[in-house]
Backbone as JSON, one array per atom type, in Angstrom:
{
  "sequence": "MGTKLAETDVKRWLQGQKVATQWIERERTGSLLQLTPQESLRIYLSLQSLTRDGRDRAQPSPLLSRMRQALERYARRKQKPRA",
  "N": [[0.83, -1.19, 0.0], [0.24, 2.39, -0.15], [2.05, 5.21, 1.24], [1.08, 6.57, 4.33], [-0.19, 9.77, 4.87], [0.61, 12.5, 7.0], [-1.8, 14.25, 8.83], [-1.4, 16.95, 9.56], [0.62, 17.71, 7.79], [-0.7, 17.54, 5.35], [-2.69, 19.5, 5.71], [-1.07, 21.76, 5.95], [0.08, 21.78, 3.41], [-2.23, 22.18, 1.85], [-2.95, 24.74, 2.74], [-0.76, 26.16, 1.81], [-1.18, 25.85, -0.94], [-3.52, 27.33, -1.21], [-2.64, 29.93, -0.57], [-0.78, 30.28, -2.64], [-2.49, 30.2, -4.86], [-4.01, 32.51, -4.42], [-2.01, 34.44, -4.66], [-1.19, 34.09, -7.33], [-3.57, 34.8, -8.61], [-3.76, 37.53, -7.93], [-1.47, 38.48, -9.26], [-2.15, 37.84, -11.91], [-4.44, 39.41, -12.28], [-3.35, 41.97, -11.95], [-1.6, 42.05, -14.16], [-3.4, 41.83, -16.31], [-4.88, 44.17, -16.01], [-3.09, 46.06, -16.87], [-2.98, 45.87, -19.58], [-3.5, 47.25, -22.84], [-6.48, 48.14, -24.7], [-6.04, 47.27, -27.36], [-3.97, 45.39, -27.07], [-5.29, 43.52, -25.52], [-7.3, 42.64, -27.29], [-5.7, 41.53, -29.32], [-4.53, 39.36, -27.94], [-6.84, 37.92, -27.24], [-7.87, 37.24, -29.81], [-5.78, 35.68, -30.71], [-5.83, 33.51, -28.92], [-8.38, 32.56, -29.49], [-8.02, 31.64, -32.07], [-6.68, 29.29, -31.66], [-8.59, 27.41, -31.12], [-9.74, 26.52, -33.41], [-9.87, 23.91, -34.53], [-11.84, 22.27, -35.3], [-13.0, 20.78, -33.31], [-15.68, 20.42, -30.96], [-15.86, 22.66, -28.56], [-17.55, 22.75, -26.45], [-17.88, 20.23, -25.62], [-16.42, 17.66, -23.59], [-12.94, 16.67, -23.63], [-11.73, 13.76, -25.43], [-10.05, 12.22, -23.77], [-10.78, 13.07, -21.19], [-13.44, 12.2, -21.2], [-13.06, 9.4, -21.31], [-11.77, 9.03, -18.86], [-13.81, 9.76, -17.07], [-15.67, 7.73, -17.65], [-14.25, 5.49, -16.76], [-14.09, 6.05, -14.02], [-16.81, 5.97, -13.38], [-17.36, 3.23, -13.86], [-15.72, 2.11, -11.9], [-16.95, 3.12, -9.58], [-19.44, 1.85, -9.75], [-18.67, -0.84, -9.45], [-17.73, -0.75, -6.84], [-20.08, -0.35, -5.47], [-21.51, -2.7, -5.72], [-22.79, -5.47, -3.94], [-20.73, -7.69, -2.1], [-20.28, -11.13, -2.71]],
  "CA": [[0.0, 0.0, 0.0], [0.96, 3.65, -0.18], [2.45, 5.82, 2.5], [0.03, 7.37, 4.96], [0.24, 11.15, 5.06], [0.24, 13.12, 8.27], [-2.87, 15.25, 8.64], [-0.84, 18.31, 9.65], [1.34, 17.98, 6.55], [-1.7, 17.78, 4.3], [-3.3, 20.81, 5.98], [-0.07, 22.78, 5.63], [0.18, 21.8, 1.96], [-3.45, 22.82, 1.34], [-2.86, 26.17, 3.04], [0.21, 26.7, 0.86], [-1.84, 25.92, -2.24], [-4.47, 28.45, -1.15], [-1.85, 31.16, -0.63], [-0.23, 30.36, -3.99], [-3.6, 30.53, -5.76], [-4.33, 33.93, -4.21], [-0.88, 35.2, -5.21], [-1.29, 34.0, -8.79], [-4.74, 35.58, -9.04], [-3.39, 38.95, -7.84], [-0.53, 38.75, -10.34], [-2.89, 37.78, -13.17], [-5.3, 40.59, -12.35], [-2.48, 43.13, -12.19], [-1.11, 42.0, -15.54], [-4.51, 42.1, -17.24], [-5.27, 45.58, -15.9], [-2.1, 46.89, -17.55], [-3.09, 45.71, -21.04], [-4.31, 48.22, -23.59], [-7.55, 47.44, -25.43], [-5.49, 46.63, -28.54], [-3.26, 44.19, -26.63], [-6.31, 42.56, -25.08], [-7.93, 42.09, -28.48], [-4.71, 40.68, -29.99], [-4.42, 38.12, -27.16], [-8.11, 37.21, -27.39], [-7.95, 36.65, -31.15], [-4.76, 34.62, -30.78], [-6.36, 32.36, -28.19], [-9.54, 32.05, -30.22], [-7.55, 30.91, -33.25], [-6.22, 27.98, -31.22], [-9.73, 26.51, -30.99], [-10.31, 26.29, -34.74], [-9.46, 22.6, -35.02], [-13.03, 21.5, -35.64], [-13.6, 20.13, -32.14], [-16.71, 21.15, -30.25], [-15.27, 23.02, -27.26], [-18.55, 22.57, -25.39], [-17.8, 18.83, -25.23], [-15.14, 17.34, -22.95], [-11.96, 16.0, -24.48], [-11.86, 12.3, -25.4], [-9.36, 11.7, -22.6], [-11.63, 13.33, -20.03], [-14.59, 11.3, -21.31], [-12.64, 8.05, -20.9], [-11.5, 9.04, -17.41], [-15.1, 9.75, -16.4], [-16.24, 6.39, -17.8], [-13.51, 4.58, -15.87], [-14.52, 6.34, -12.65], [-18.17, 5.45, -13.22], [-17.26, 1.78, -13.73], [-15.13, 1.86, -10.58], [-17.98, 3.4, -8.56], [-20.46, 0.79, -9.83], [-18.09, -2.05, -8.85], [-17.63, -0.56, -5.39], [-21.43, -0.39, -4.91], [-22.05, -4.05, -5.79], [-22.53, -6.26, -2.7], [-19.81, -8.82, -2.28], [-20.92, -12.42, -2.46]],
  "C": [[0.87, 1.25, 0.0], [1.3, 4.14, 1.21], [1.31, 6.67, 3.04], [0.59, 8.76, 5.22], [-0.22, 11.67, 6.41], [-0.77, 14.23, 8.01], [-2.32, 16.66, 8.67], [-0.08, 18.68, 8.38], [0.38, 18.29, 5.41], [-2.35, 19.15, 4.48], [-2.34, 21.94, 5.62], [0.07, 22.91, 4.12], [-1.04, 22.51, 1.35], [-3.43, 24.33, 1.57], [-1.87, 26.84, 2.08], [-0.38, 26.83, -0.53], [-2.8, 27.1, -2.3], [-3.73, 29.78, -1.28], [-1.3, 31.35, -2.04], [-1.3, 30.76, -5.0], [-3.97, 32.0, -5.64], [-3.25, 34.82, -4.82], [-0.98, 35.24, -6.74], [-2.45, 34.84, -9.3], [-4.45, 37.08, -8.98], [-2.44, 39.34, -8.98], [-1.25, 38.79, -11.69], [-3.75, 39.03, -13.34], [-4.47, 41.83, -12.64], [-1.99, 43.19, -13.62], [-2.22, 42.37, -16.53], [-4.94, 43.57, -17.19], [-4.31, 46.5, -16.63], [-2.19, 46.8, -19.07], [-3.9, 46.84, -21.65], [-5.44, 47.45, -24.26], [-7.02, 46.7, -26.66], [-4.74, 45.35, -28.16], [-4.25, 43.1, -26.2], [-6.95, 41.88, -26.28], [-6.97, 41.15, -29.2], [-4.59, 39.33, -29.27], [-5.68, 37.28, -27.33], [-8.19, 36.51, -28.75], [-6.93, 35.53, -31.33], [-5.26, 33.36, -30.08], [-7.53, 31.73, -28.93], [-9.1, 31.22, -31.43], [-7.06, 29.5, -32.88], [-7.35, 26.95, -31.18], [-10.36, 26.17, -32.34], [-9.88, 24.96, -35.33], [-10.65, 21.7, -35.33], [-13.68, 20.8, -34.45], [-14.66, 21.03, -31.53], [-16.2, 21.43, -28.84], [-16.28, 22.91, -26.12], [-18.52, 21.14, -24.86], [-16.45, 18.55, -24.56], [-14.22, 16.61, -23.92], [-12.18, 14.49, -24.42], [-11.18, 11.68, -24.18], [-10.22, 11.89, -21.35], [-12.86, 12.42, -20.04], [-14.23, 9.89, -20.86], [-12.35, 7.98, -19.41], [-12.82, 8.99, -16.63], [-15.76, 8.37, -16.48], [-15.56, 5.4, -16.87], [-13.92, 4.8, -14.42], [-15.93, 5.84, -12.38], [-18.17, 3.93, -13.06], [-16.71, 1.4, -12.35], [-16.18, 2.05, -9.48], [-19.05, 2.32, -8.57], [-19.92, -0.51, -9.19], [-18.03, -1.93, -7.34], [-19.01, -0.67, -4.72], [-22.02, -1.79, -4.89], [-21.76, -4.78, -4.47], [-21.62, -7.43, -3.01], [-20.48, -10.11, -1.9], [-20.07, -13.29, -1.56]]
}
């Protein structure tokens, strides 16, 4: 089996993740506020062009679909009573 993690270590790691997320969000917001309208439009159009591969972006990727199916199968097996 795997190594058991100490609860305090996990809590400390989660707190660090929270702080990092807040820091990144502040940095991202600051960067976006400094963009001119022309720079914003250029970035938007560049990102939009990346999605022109014919895939329906409203649908999950094939990999994500397979992962979800595997998790559903796992959950169904765990729910079956053992004989």
